[in-house]
C-alpha positions, 0 to 999 in steps of 0.5 A: 311809498317804499324805498324802491318806488323812491328810487323809480320816482327819483330815476324817472326824474332824472330821465327828464329835460329839466333835471339833465340840463340843470345838471349841465348847467350845474358842471358848466359852471363848476368846470367855469369857476375851476378853470379860471383859477388856473387862467387867472395864475397862468395869464399871471405868469405870461402862459396866455392871454384873456383876449385867446381865452375869450378866441377859444372860447368862441371859436369851439361854442359852434362845436359844442353846439353841433355836438348838441345834435347827437344827443339822444332825446324823446318827447314822452307824452306820458310823463309831458316831459322831454326825456334823453339819455347820455350822450357817450362821444361827449362824456368820452371827448370831455374825459379825454381834454380833462385828462390831457389838460391835466397832464399837459398842466405839468409841464411848464413848455406844454402850459399854453396848449393845456390852457386851449385846451380848458377854453375849449372845453368851457365853449364846448361845454357853453355850445352843447348846454343852448343846444340841448335847450334850443332842442327840448324847447323845440321838441316841448312846442311840438308836442304842445308840453308848453304854450307858444 
């Protein structure tokens, strides 16, 4: 097998929903761990509370769920899988929020706002991940890729 065919095979695998969902789950877990470090520090210093973290996350889950509806995806009967492509709106939003969090986290009066943004990112990522998973499952069932 040549390098070109190996790369094409990898690219084909990367388009499949399973790969992309696991990648998104990994990123969600990674962001959650990193943000929890900040939450522990900021809550210890009195900038935020765990109750507010939970409330903000819960408030933003529906927004992430709605954002999952704009992810371009389709069932591919040839490979018996659902494929989807990059959602530029989501990518832009997350990068914008992360940059805002990094900037605001450096200014002491804005630290609670940075914590709000971190909790919002976690809520959006969680809601979107679950929404994508539900859409993929529905498409797989509709096209007979998995048993009922």
